[in-house]
N, CA, C and O atoms as a GROMACS GRO file, in nm:
protein
  208
    1UNK      N    1   4.897  11.791  15.802
    1UNK     CA    2   4.805  11.682  15.776
    1UNK      C    3   4.870  11.583  15.678
    1UNK      O    4   4.945  11.623  15.588
    2UNK      N    5   4.839  11.456  15.696
    2UNK     CA    6   4.900  11.356  15.608
    2UNK      C    7   4.828  11.351  15.474
    2UNK      O    8   4.709  11.379  15.464
    3UNK      N    9   4.901  11.316  15.374
    3UNK     CA   10   4.840  11.308  15.241
    3UNK      C   11   4.791  11.165  15.215
    3UNK      O   12   4.812  11.075  15.296
    4UNK      N   13   4.727  11.146  15.103
    4UNK     CA   14   4.668  11.016  15.068
    4UNK      C   15   4.773  10.905  15.060
    4UNK      O   16   4.748  10.793  15.105
    5UNK      N   17   4.889  10.934  15.004
    5UNK     CA   18   4.993  10.832  14.992
    5UNK      C   19   5.040  10.784  15.129
    5UNK      O   20   5.063  10.665  15.150
    6UNK      N   21   5.055  10.878  15.223
    6UNK     CA   22   5.096  10.840  15.358
    6UNK      C   23   4.989  10.756  15.427
    6UNK      O   24   5.020  10.659  15.496
    7UNK      N   25   4.863  10.793  15.408
    7UNK     CA   26   4.753  10.715  15.465
    7UNK      C   27   4.750  10.574  15.408
    7UNK      O   28   4.731  10.477  15.483
    8UNK      N   29   4.768  10.561  15.279
    8UNK     CA   30   4.770  10.429  15.217
    8UNK      C   31   4.887  10.346  15.268
    8UNK      O   32   4.873  10.225  15.289
    9UNK      N   33   5.002  10.409  15.288
    9UNK     CA   34   5.118  10.338  15.340
    9UNK      C   35   5.092  10.289  15.483
    9UNK      O   36   5.129  10.177  15.518
   10UNK      N   37   5.027  10.373  15.563
   10UNK     CA   38   4.994  10.334  15.701
   10UNK      C   39   4.892  10.219  15.700
   10UNK      O   40   4.906  10.124  15.776
   11UNK      N   41   4.791  10.228  15.614
   11UNK     CA   42   4.691  10.121  15.602
   11UNK      C   43   4.758   9.989  15.563
   11UNK      O   44   4.729   9.884  15.619
   12UNK      N   45   4.848   9.998  15.466
   12UNK     CA   46   4.917   9.878  15.418
   12UNK      C   47   5.001   9.816  15.530
   12UNK      O   48   4.999   9.695  15.549
   13UNK      N   49   5.074   9.899  15.603
   13UNK     CA   50   5.158   9.849  15.712
   13UNK      C   51   5.072   9.787  15.822
   13UNK      O   52   5.108   9.683  15.877
   14UNK      N   53   4.961   9.850  15.853
   14UNK     CA   54   4.870   9.795  15.955
   14UNK      C   55   4.811   9.662  15.910
   14UNK      O   56   4.794   9.571  15.991
   15UNK      N   57   4.779   9.650  15.782
   15UNK     CA   58   4.725   9.525  15.729
   15UNK      C   59   4.828   9.413  15.739
   15UNK      O   60   4.794   9.300  15.774
   16UNK      N   61   4.952   9.444  15.709
   16UNK     CA   62   5.059   9.344  15.720
   16UNK      C   63   5.076   9.300  15.864
   16UNK      O   64   5.087   9.180  15.893
   17UNK      N   65   5.078   9.396  15.956
   17UNK     CA   66   5.093   9.365  16.098
   17UNK      C   67   4.976   9.280  16.147
   17UNK      O   68   4.996   9.184  16.222
   18UNK      N   69   4.856   9.314  16.106
   18UNK     CA   70   4.737   9.239  16.146
   18UNK      C   71   4.742   9.095  16.094
   18UNK      O   72   4.710   9.002  16.168
   19UNK      N   73   4.783   9.076  15.970
   19UNK     CA   74   4.794   8.941  15.914
   19UNK      C   75   4.898   8.858  15.988
   19UNK      O   76   4.875   8.740  16.015
   20UNK      N   77   5.011   8.918  16.021
   20UNK     CA   78   5.114   8.845  16.096
   20UNK      C   79   5.062   8.802  16.232
   20UNK      O   80   5.083   8.689  16.275
   21UNK      N   81   4.992   8.894  16.300
   21UNK     CA   82   4.938   8.862  16.432
   21UNK      C   83   4.830   8.754  16.421
   21UNK      O   84   4.823   8.664  16.505
   22UNK      N   85   4.746   8.764  16.319
   22UNK     CA   86   4.641   8.665  16.299
   22UNK      C   87   4.700   8.525  16.280
   22UNK      O   88   4.650   8.428  16.337
   23UNK      N   89   4.806   8.514  16.200
   23UNK     CA   90   4.867   8.384  16.176
   23UNK      C   91   4.940   8.331  16.299
   23UNK      O   92   4.945   8.210  16.320
   24UNK      N   93   4.996   8.421  16.381
   24UNK     CA   94   5.058   8.376  16.506
   24UNK      C   95   4.952   8.314  16.597
   24UNK      O   96   4.975   8.209  16.656
   25UNK      N   97   4.836   8.380  16.608
   25UNK     CA   98   4.727   8.327  16.689
   25UNK      C   99   4.677   8.194  16.633
   25UNK      O  100   4.648   8.102  16.709
   26UNK      N  101   4.667   8.184  16.502
   26UNK     CA  102   4.618   8.061  16.439
   26UNK      C  103   4.715   7.946  16.464
   26UNK      O  104   4.672   7.834  16.493
   27UNK      N  105   4.845   7.973  16.451
   27UNK     CA  106   4.944   7.869  16.477
   27UNK      C  107   4.938   7.823  16.622
   27UNK      O  108   4.950   7.703  16.650
   28UNK      N  109   4.919   7.916  16.715
   28UNK     CA  110   4.908   7.881  16.856
   28UNK      C  111   4.782   7.798  16.880
   28UNK      O  112   4.785   7.701  16.956
   29UNK      N  113   4.673   7.836  16.817
   29UNK     CA  114   4.548   7.761  16.831
   29UNK      C  115   4.566   7.618  16.781
   29UNK      O  116   4.520   7.523  16.845
   30UNK      N  117   4.631   7.601  16.667
   30UNK     CA  118   4.654   7.467  16.613
   30UNK      C  119   4.743   7.384  16.704
   30UNK      O  120   4.723   7.263  16.718
   31UNK      N  121   4.840   7.448  16.768
   31UNK     CA  122   4.926   7.378  16.863
   31UNK      C  123   4.845   7.326  16.980
   31UNK      O  124   4.863   7.212  17.024
   32UNK      N  125   4.754   7.411  17.032
   32UNK     CA  126   4.669   7.368  17.143
   32UNK      C  127   4.575   7.256  17.101
   32UNK      O  128   4.555   7.161  17.177
   33UNK      N  129   4.518   7.266  16.982
   33UNK     CA  130   4.429   7.161  16.934
   33UNK      C  131   4.502   7.028  16.919
   33UNK      O  132   4.450   6.922  16.956
   34UNK      N  133   4.623   7.034  16.866
   34UNK     CA  134   4.703   6.913  16.849
   34UNK      C  135   4.738   6.853  16.985
   34UNK      O  136   4.733   6.731  17.002
   35UNK      N  137   4.773   6.937  17.081
   35UNK     CA  138   4.805   6.887  17.215
   35UNK      C  139   4.683   6.820  17.277
   35UNK      O  140   4.695   6.717  17.344
   36UNK      N  141   4.566   6.878  17.256
   36UNK     CA  142   4.443   6.818  17.308
   36UNK      C  143   4.414   6.683  17.246
   36UNK      O  144   4.369   6.591  17.315
   37UNK      N  145   4.441   6.670  17.117
   37UNK     CA  146   4.420   6.541  17.050
   37UNK      C  147   4.514   6.435  17.106
   37UNK      O  148   4.474   6.320  17.128
   38UNK      N  149   4.640   6.474  17.128
   38UNK     CA  150   4.736   6.379  17.185
   38UNK      C  151   4.694   6.339  17.326
   38UNK      O  152   4.705   6.222  17.364
   39UNK      N  153   4.646   6.435  17.402
   39UNK     CA  154   4.602   6.406  17.538
   39UNK      C  155   4.483   6.311  17.539
   39UNK      O  156   4.481   6.214  17.615
   40UNK      N  157   4.385   6.338  17.454
   40UNK     CA  158   4.268   6.250  17.446
   40UNK      C  159   4.309   6.109  17.401
   40UNK      O  160   4.258   6.010  17.452
   41UNK      N  161   4.400   6.101  17.305
   41UNK     CA  162   4.445   5.970  17.256
   41UNK      C  163   4.517   5.893  17.366
   41UNK      O  164   4.497   5.772  17.380
   42UNK      N  165   4.599   5.961  17.444
   42UNK     CA  166   4.671   5.890  17.550
   42UNK      C  167   4.577   5.849  17.662
   42UNK      O  168   4.596   5.744  17.723
   43UNK      N  169   4.475   5.930  17.690
   43UNK     CA  170   4.378   5.893  17.793
   43UNK      C  171   4.296   5.773  17.747
   43UNK      O  172   4.274   5.680  17.825
   44UNK      N  173   4.252   5.773  17.623
   44UNK     CA  174   4.170   5.661  17.575
   44UNK      C  175   4.253   5.533  17.566
   44UNK      O  176   4.201   5.424  17.593
   45UNK      N  177   4.379   5.543  17.528
   45UNK     CA  178   4.463   5.423  17.522
   45UNK      C  179   4.497   5.374  17.662
   45UNK      O  180   4.517   5.254  17.682
   46UNK      N  181   4.504   5.463  17.757
   46UNK     CA  182   4.530   5.423  17.895
   46UNK      C  183   4.416   5.336  17.947
   46UNK      O  184   4.440   5.238  18.018
   47UNK      N  185   4.294   5.371  17.912
   47UNK     CA  186   4.178   5.294  17.955
   47UNK      C  187   4.176   5.153  17.898
   47UNK      O  188   4.123   5.062  17.962
   48UNK      N  189   4.231   5.133  17.780
   48UNK     CA  190   4.232   5.000  17.717
   48UNK      C  191   4.320   4.902  17.793
   48UNK      O  192   4.290   4.783  17.800
   49UNK      N  193   4.429   4.953  17.849
   49UNK     CA  194   4.526   4.864  17.912
   49UNK      C  195   4.513   4.860  18.064
   49UNK      O  196   4.592   4.794  18.131
   50UNK      N  197   4.418   4.928  18.116
   50UNK     CA  198   4.401   4.934  18.260
   50UNK      C  199   4.334   4.805  18.309
   50UNK      O  200   4.234   4.760  18.252
   51UNK      N  201   4.388   4.748  18.414
   51UNK     CA  202   4.330   4.625  18.470
   51UNK      C  203   4.213   4.663  18.560
   51UNK      O  204   4.228   4.747  18.649
   52UNK      N  205   4.099   4.603  18.538
   52UNK     CA  206   3.982   4.632  18.621
   52UNK      C  207   3.967   4.526  18.721
   52UNK      O  208   3.875   4.530  18.802
   0.00000   0.00000   0.00000
């Protein structure tokens, strides 16, 4: 059976892994949000210059 120190080490390692994964997801989310803003901006500017 594992002792308390080993359990704490496992908890700590899992917390580090979870934080890294969380920030990877957050960075990806921000990339998608930024791409959406650029897309909306280009669509709205396209409408300004379109000849009707």
